[in-house]
N, CA and C atoms as a LAMMPS dump frame, in Angstrom:
ITEM: TIMESTEP
0
ITEM: NUMBER OF ATOMS
237
ITEM: BOX BOUNDS ff ff ff
-5.0000000000000000e+02 5.0000000000000000e+02
-5.0000000000000000e+02 5.0000000000000000e+02
-5.0000000000000000e+02 5.0000000000000000e+02
ITEM: ATOMS id mol type element x y z
1 1 1 N -280.146 50.454 -192.263
2 1 2 C -280.78 51.702 -192.627
3 1 3 C -280.4 52.02 -194.08
4 2 1 N -281.332 52.577 -194.804
5 2 2 C -281.081 52.993 -196.176
6 2 3 C -280.692 54.47 -196.208
7 3 1 N -279.852 54.808 -197.174
8 3 2 C -279.403 56.191 -197.341
9 3 3 C -279.559 56.62 -198.796
10 4 1 N -279.779 57.92 -198.967
11 4 2 C -279.768 58.552 -200.284
12 4 3 C -278.612 59.55 -200.248
13 5 1 N -277.641 59.334 -201.13
14 5 2 C -276.459 60.185 -201.212
15 5 3 C -276.449 60.809 -202.593
16 6 1 N -276.32 62.131 -202.654
17 6 2 C -276.338 62.835 -203.936
18 6 3 C -274.973 63.482 -204.165
19 7 1 N -274.428 63.291 -205.38
20 7 2 C -273.16 63.904 -205.775
21 7 3 C -273.359 64.693 -207.068
22 8 1 N -272.483 65.685 -207.283
23 8 2 C -272.51 66.432 -208.547
24 8 3 C -271.969 65.554 -209.65
25 9 1 N -272.541 65.696 -210.824
26 9 2 C -272.102 64.954 -212
27 9 3 C -272.978 63.743 -212.246
28 10 1 N -273.095 63.386 -213.51
29 10 2 C -273.889 62.222 -213.898
30 10 3 C -272.944 61.048 -214.107
31 11 1 N -272.892 60.168 -213.109
32 11 2 C -271.983 59.026 -213.163
33 11 3 C -272.499 57.974 -214.131
34 12 1 N -271.573 57.362 -214.826
35 12 2 C -271.921 56.3 -215.776
36 12 3 C -271.815 54.945 -215.086
37 13 1 N -272.163 53.903 -215.803
38 13 2 C -272.118 52.55 -215.276
39 13 3 C -270.739 52.107 -214.826
40 14 1 N -269.692 52.745 -215.313
41 14 2 C -268.337 52.341 -214.914
42 14 3 C -268.082 52.601 -213.426
43 15 1 N -268.896 53.442 -212.803
44 15 2 C -268.756 53.711 -211.378
45 15 3 C -269.533 52.718 -210.521
46 16 1 N -270.327 51.866 -211.138
47 16 2 C -271.173 50.929 -210.389
48 16 3 C -270.343 50.041 -209.468
49 17 1 N -269.176 49.617 -209.911
50 17 2 C -268.313 48.772 -209.092
51 17 3 C -267.833 49.461 -207.828
52 18 1 N -267.703 50.775 -207.889
53 18 2 C -267.251 51.541 -206.725
54 18 3 C -268.34 51.615 -205.663
55 19 1 N -269.587 51.407 -206.072
56 19 2 C -270.718 51.5 -205.154
57 19 3 C -271.554 50.22 -205.233
58 20 1 N -270.866 49.098 -205.129
59 20 2 C -271.502 47.786 -205.252
60 20 3 C -272.653 47.636 -204.258
61 21 1 N -273.786 47.145 -204.762
62 21 2 C -274.961 46.953 -203.929
63 21 3 C -275.836 48.189 -203.806
64 22 1 N -275.391 49.293 -204.408
65 22 2 C -276.138 50.544 -204.342
66 22 3 C -276.76 50.811 -205.716
67 23 1 N -277.852 51.556 -205.734
68 23 2 C -278.527 51.935 -206.975
69 23 3 C -278.063 53.335 -207.355
70 24 1 N -277.608 53.521 -208.601
71 24 2 C -277.176 54.819 -209.094
72 24 3 C -278.179 55.333 -210.113
73 25 1 N -278.628 56.58 -209.933
74 25 2 C -279.539 57.222 -210.875
75 25 3 C -278.997 58.607 -211.205
76 26 1 N -278.657 58.831 -212.479
77 26 2 C -278.122 60.114 -212.923
78 26 3 C -279.216 60.929 -213.596
79 27 1 N -279.31 62.212 -213.195
80 27 2 C -280.327 63.09 -213.766
81 27 3 C -279.996 64.542 -213.424
82 28 1 N -280.166 65.414 -214.385
83 28 2 C -280.033 66.865 -214.194
84 28 3 C -278.709 67.264 -213.574
85 29 1 N -277.622 66.627 -214.019
86 29 2 C -276.295 67.018 -213.555
87 29 3 C -275.901 66.474 -212.198
88 30 1 N -276.714 65.585 -211.636
89 30 2 C -276.405 64.977 -210.346
90 30 3 C -276.652 63.473 -210.415
91 31 1 N -276.019 62.75 -209.503
92 31 2 C -276.267 61.311 -209.391
93 31 3 C -276.718 61.015 -207.972
94 32 1 N -277.806 60.248 -207.864
95 32 2 C -278.309 59.804 -206.575
96 32 3 C -277.887 58.356 -206.374
97 33 1 N -277.243 58.102 -205.244
98 33 2 C -276.788 56.764 -204.868
99 33 3 C -277.657 56.335 -203.693
100 34 1 N -278.418 55.257 -203.866
101 34 2 C -279.351 54.815 -202.837
102 34 3 C -279.085 53.359 -202.505
103 35 1 N -279.124 53.04 -201.21
104 35 2 C -278.964 51.655 -200.818
105 35 3 C -278.807 51.488 -199.333
106 36 1 N -278.669 50.24 -198.932
107 36 2 C -278.558 49.913 -197.519
108 36 3 C -277.133 50.138 -197.044
109 37 1 N -277.015 50.799 -195.894
110 37 2 C -275.738 51.038 -195.236
111 37 3 C -275.831 50.342 -193.881
112 38 1 N -274.934 49.404 -193.633
113 38 2 C -275.083 48.548 -192.459
114 38 3 C -274.666 49.215 -191.15
115 39 1 N -273.707 50.15 -191.199
116 39 2 C -273.281 50.828 -189.979
117 39 3 C -272.52 52.106 -190.344
118 40 1 N -272.094 52.84 -189.32
119 40 2 C -271.405 54.112 -189.549
120 40 3 C -270.084 53.913 -190.293
121 41 1 N -269.396 52.828 -190.021
122 41 2 C -268.148 52.535 -190.715
123 41 3 C -268.386 52.368 -192.215
124 42 1 N -269.452 51.686 -192.572
125 42 2 C -269.817 51.493 -193.971
126 42 3 C -270.117 52.838 -194.628
127 43 1 N -270.883 53.685 -193.931
128 43 2 C -271.211 55.015 -194.454
129 43 3 C -269.945 55.836 -194.68
130 44 1 N -269.047 55.827 -193.707
131 44 2 C -267.793 56.581 -193.855
132 44 3 C -266.959 56.045 -195.012
133 45 1 N -266.988 54.728 -195.218
134 45 2 C -266.271 54.139 -196.35
135 45 3 C -266.827 54.634 -197.679
136 46 1 N -268.141 54.721 -197.785
137 46 2 C -268.775 55.229 -199.014
138 46 3 C -268.391 56.693 -199.231
139 47 1 N -268.459 57.49 -198.161
140 47 2 C -268.115 58.912 -198.273
141 47 3 C -266.644 59.09 -198.621
142 48 1 N -265.761 58.259 -198.073
143 48 2 C -264.336 58.318 -198.424
144 48 3 C -264.123 57.941 -199.889
145 49 1 N -264.894 56.974 -200.379
146 49 2 C -264.794 56.564 -201.782
147 49 3 C -265.216 57.721 -202.694
148 50 1 N -266.293 58.414 -202.317
149 50 2 C -266.755 59.569 -203.091
150 50 3 C -265.655 60.612 -203.162
151 51 1 N -265.049 60.902 -202.034
152 51 2 C -263.96 61.875 -201.979
153 51 3 C -262.763 61.408 -202.802
154 52 1 N -262.406 60.137 -202.671
155 52 2 C -261.274 59.581 -203.399
156 52 3 C -261.454 59.614 -204.905
157 53 1 N -262.691 59.556 -205.362
158 53 2 C -262.982 59.629 -206.8
159 53 3 C -263.051 61.073 -207.29
160 54 1 N -262.873 62.034 -206.366
161 54 2 C -262.906 63.451 -206.747
162 54 3 C -264.306 63.986 -206.978
163 55 1 N -265.314 63.297 -206.42
164 55 2 C -266.698 63.732 -206.598
165 55 3 C -267.068 64.749 -205.525
166 56 1 N -267.971 65.656 -205.859
167 56 2 C -268.456 66.655 -204.908
168 56 3 C -269.769 66.18 -204.298
169 57 1 N -269.791 66.104 -202.977
170 57 2 C -270.968 65.656 -202.242
171 57 3 C -271.994 66.776 -202.171
172 58 1 N -273.243 66.468 -202.487
173 58 2 C -274.346 67.432 -202.404
174 58 3 C -275.125 67.212 -201.118
175 59 1 N -275.52 65.947 -200.846
176 59 2 C -276.295 65.675 -199.639
177 59 3 C -276.216 64.203 -199.252
178 60 1 N -276.494 63.959 -197.971
179 60 2 C -276.599 62.604 -197.425
180 60 3 C -277.868 62.589 -196.585
181 61 1 N -278.75 61.632 -196.873
182 61 2 C -280.032 61.579 -196.168
183 61 3 C -280.352 60.142 -195.748
184 62 1 N -280.617 59.956 -194.466
185 62 2 C -281.057 58.648 -193.979
186 62 3 C -282.515 58.46 -194.378
187 63 1 N -282.858 57.243 -194.796
188 63 2 C -284.222 56.916 -195.227
189 63 3 C -284.773 55.822 -194.331
190 64 1 N -285.212 56.172 -193.123
191 64 2 C -285.638 55.145 -192.173
192 64 3 C -286.869 54.352 -192.591
193 65 1 N -287.663 54.839 -193.527
194 65 2 C -288.887 54.146 -193.932
195 65 3 C -288.737 53.404 -195.246
196 66 1 N -287.488 53.132 -195.657
197 66 2 C -287.253 52.366 -196.867
198 66 3 C -286.9 50.94 -196.503
199 67 1 N -287.273 50.015 -197.384
200 67 2 C -286.979 48.603 -197.185
201 67 3 C -286.382 48.041 -198.466
202 68 1 N -285.793 46.876 -198.366
203 68 2 C -285.203 46.199 -199.514
204 68 3 C -286.291 45.448 -200.261
205 69 1 N -286.491 45.763 -201.54
206 69 2 C -287.483 45.07 -202.356
207 69 3 C -286.848 43.96 -203.159
208 70 1 N -287.607 43.36 -204.027
209 70 2 C -287.081 42.307 -204.89
210 70 3 C -286.016 42.873 -205.801
211 71 1 N -284.999 42.097 -206.057
212 71 2 C -283.934 42.515 -206.948
213 71 3 C -283.03 43.581 -206.34
214 72 1 N -283.127 43.789 -205.021
215 72 2 C -282.24 44.737 -204.359
216 72 3 C -282.667 46.18 -204.442
217 73 1 N -283.84 46.456 -204.99
218 73 2 C -284.297 47.839 -205.128
219 73 3 C -284.846 48.365 -203.814
220 74 1 N -284.55 49.635 -203.534
221 74 2 C -285.103 50.274 -202.34
222 74 3 C -286.495 50.792 -202.68
223 75 1 N -287.4 50.697 -201.703
224 75 2 C -288.749 51.214 -201.922
225 75 3 C -289.286 51.724 -200.597
226 76 1 N -290.244 52.618 -200.688
227 76 2 C -290.859 53.168 -199.469
228 76 3 C -291.755 52.128 -198.842
229 77 1 N -291.667 52.004 -197.52
230 77 2 C -292.578 51.074 -196.835
231 77 3 C -293.86 51.809 -196.51
232 78 1 N -294.919 51.061 -196.265
233 78 2 C -296.232 51.657 -195.993
234 78 3 C -296.578 51.58 -194.513
235 79 1 N -295.667 52.046 -193.684
236 79 2 C -295.895 52.012 -192.232
237 79 3 C -296.598 53.258 -191.787
């Protein structure tokens, strides 16, 4: 399942290693982290990492209609 996780602050590329395999997009004072989460343990690990980095969580949203595209990008499926 794919997830969209939003945190306060515009994260730079130096945080990419902390969220390996995820896409980071910074805009308007927030960063959206999008990518595939394999299970609940993986999700909790990501949320613990966010907390450990001192980031403030804005939202977590499951994206059941997203699929993995070329180059690892998430995209909406046409189902």
